[in-house]
Each structure stands twice: as structure tokens, then as C-alpha cells.
N, C-alpha and C positions, 0 to 999 in steps of 0.2 A: 208158570204158576197158575193156579186155578181161581184165585179170588176174583170176584166180579164187582167189588165195590170200586167206586171212583174210576169208572171206565166210560168210554164213549163209543157208541156204535156208529161208525162212519167209515165208509170205504175210502181209501186214498184216491186221489184224483186220477191216478193212472190205472185204476182197477179194471174198468170196462175194456180199455185198450188191451190190457194184459190178458183178459179172458179170451178175446178174439185171437190174439197172437198165439197163445198157448194151444188153443183149440185147433188152429190151422197147422201147427207144427207137430203135435203129439196126440195120436188118437186115444191113448190111455188117459191123458190129461183131459181131453175133450169129454170123455165119459164122466170123469170125476166132476168137472165143472157143471155138466148138465144135471148131475145128481145133487150137488151141494152148493150151487151158486146162490141159493136163497139165504144161506147162513151168513150173517153179517160179520165183517171183520171188526173185532173189538180191540180198540186201541187203549193204551194207558194214558192217563190224564196229563202226564208231564215226564220229562227225563228223570227228575229226582224221584218221583213216585216209582218209576220203572226200576231204577237202581235199588231203591229200598225194597221193592218186591222181590228182586233177585236175591238180595241178602237174606230176607226172611225165609225164602224157599230153599236155601242151601242145605243139602244133605238131609232133607226130610221129605215125606210123601207129599203129593199134591194136596191131599185132604188136610193134612196138618198145616201146610203152608196157607191154605185158604182160611183156616180157622185163625191162625196167627194174624194174617193180614186184616181180617174183619175186626179182630180185637183192636188192632192198632188204629184202624180207620175210625172206630167208634170213640177212641180216646182223643184223637187228633183235634186240635183247634188251630185255626189260622194256617199259615204257610208251613209246608213240610219241613223246610230247613230250620226255621225258628222253633217249631214244635219239638223236633228231635233234639235240638241243642239245649232247650230249657227243661225238658222232661227228665226227672231224676233217673239214674240208672236202676234204682230199686223198683221204680214204677214200670220201667220197660221189662225188667226181669219178671215182674209179677204177671206179665202177659204170656210168658213162656219163652222169651228170647234169652239166649245164652250170652255170656260176656263177650265172646268173640264177635257175635253178630252185632251186639250193641256198640262195640268199639268201631266196627266198620260203618255202622249207621251214623255214629257221631262224626266220624271222619268225613263222610259224604256231606252231611249237613254243614260242617264247618267250611268245606270247600265252597259251598253255595253261599253261605252267610258272608264269608270274607270276599266273595267276588271272584275267587280263582276259577270257579265253574259258574256258568249261567246257562239258562235254557237257550238263549239266543246264540251263545258261543257253541253249544253242541250242534245247533241247527246248521251252523256254518262249517263245521268240521267235515272232512271226508270220512268214509267208513273206517279206514285204517286208524285214523287219529282218534275217532270215538272209541274204538276197541282198545287202543293203548291207554286211553284215559280211564276207562272202566276197569281194565285189568291192573291198573296201578293201585287199586284198593285191595288190600290183603284178603284173600279168599274168593275173589271174583275172577273168573276166567272167561274163555271164549263163549261159553253158553250164555253167561250173563250179558256180555257185550252184544251178542246177537239178539238177545231178547229186547234190549234197549233199542237197537237199530230197527228191529221189525215193529215193535209195539208202541214205542214212544216217538221215534223219528220217522217211522213208516218208509224206510228206505226200500226201493223196489227190487234190489238184486242181491238179497242175502240168502245163503244156502247153508244151514247148520247141519252138516253131515254128522257131527258128533252127537246130535240129538238122537236119543233112543227111538223116539217115535218116527222120525224121518227114516232111520235105517230100517225099522220094521216095515214101514210102508214100501220102501224100495224093494225089499225082499218079497213082499206080498204081490206087488204089481209088476216088477220089472226083472228081478234077479232071483228066480225061484231056486237056482242052484247054489245060492249063498245063504248065509244066516245072518242074524242081526249083529253078530260080532265080526264075521269075516267080511261083510260088505263094507266095513269101515277100514279094513286093512289095505296095505299097499297093493296086494294082488288084484283087488277088485276096484280100487279107487280110480284107475284109469277108465274103466267102463262107466263108473258113476259120473266121472268128470265129463265124458262125452255126452252122456244124457243131460247133465246139468247145463252144458253148453247150448243144448237145444232150447232150453228154457230162458237163457239170458236174452235180454236184460230184465227179466221178470221172475227171477228165481224165488223171491219172497212169496209171490202169488202161488207159484207151483208148490212151494213148501206148505203154504196154508192148506192146499187141497190134498197134499199127502197126509197131513194131520187129520183132515176131515175124513179121509178114507178109513181111518181107524175109529171113527165116530168117538173121538176122545178129545180132551182139552189139549191145546198146543203145549209144546215144550215139556214133554216127559223126559227129564234129563237124568244123566248120571252125575256123580260127583265131579266137581271140577278140580 
């Protein structure tokens, strides 16, 4: 999503090491890093905020998602979980949120309020467990899980091939014989996997620079 409220500009502690590592292993990535390394990594303030942002952005444009998220941030008081729980459905609908999104947001808030989910608990989970937790919310899929892993938990080795922007950058920079659809299909996936293996264990950082090569905001997604 593209909303820029409630974010922090802070590179993860592995960032500089990753830049050196990727530059040594991939000349294309080295050129991207030289061009875009001045752009700061913008993290989400918390896991719950990241999940809520993912819900807000479902099946709408980045611009519409940014508008909805800003409206929600302006209305918010206190903690995200208690705010969502106590805010009447009609008040959330007046912001432009549909009933399905409101139900999902209420479910997320309830899991945090009752202690089923905690920020600390997510921090202790491995990547696969985080993904399963996020995807247990109706309407949230792999894209949402990867958004949380990258922007809230700052995990270093996440590679969202299903992201439209990532696929477009791969076609532009590495696989000119493919297109944004075919590069995600089985025929090309083995080639993409070989490339992504070159970037491990810093595929998150490589992904960030793929997005930057488009001079666009991260996570231009398709519907989950």
C-alpha cells in the first residue's frame, strides 16, 4: 500500500551488509543499489498496523488505499486493537470501508485484544508461521503475509514473486524474453528461482531495489 502515515524511516540492521553482499554477487543489482541506495526503507509501525493496512488495500488501487488509510489514521485514538474494537461499524463504513474489510479488521483487533496475537509473539514466529497466521484471516493471502514480513517484521529473506511490480522489474532487468504474466508461471519459475538464490539470504533487500527500479511505491499487487 502507499499510505505514508504512521511509518518510520529506518534501515534494518542487516541493510548495509546486504548491499555489499548483493553488489558483489549481481552486477545488475549493484547498479540498482548505486542508483537508489539513498532512498530509505519505510517500515510499518507495528504488526497490527501492517495487517490492517493490508486489509484496507485489498482489491483497490494504491491511491484509494492511501486515502482510506489516512482517513483511518486521522480517526484513530489510542492503540490500534482497542480503537478498531470500540469504533462502531457505521463509523468505519463512513470512511469508505466495506463490510468484509470491517469484519476482517474486527477479527484482527479481537485477536490482539484477547491476547491470541501479540507483537512479541509475531516477532518470535518463523516466516512460515507468520504467513499461516496472517492467511487465517479471511481475505488475506500470501501478498498480505509478505507485506507484514517485509515492512513490519523486517525479515531479510522474503521474495514476493506474486507481486506485480516484482515480476515487471524481473522482466525489465533480467528476463526480456518473458512478460509480467509468463515470468510467474512454472516455465520461467526455475530461472527466477536460480536468480533469487543468488540474492539469498537478502532477498528482501533485492526485492526493495526491484521495486525502486520501477520508481514506484512497493507492493503493487494483484487480488489475493
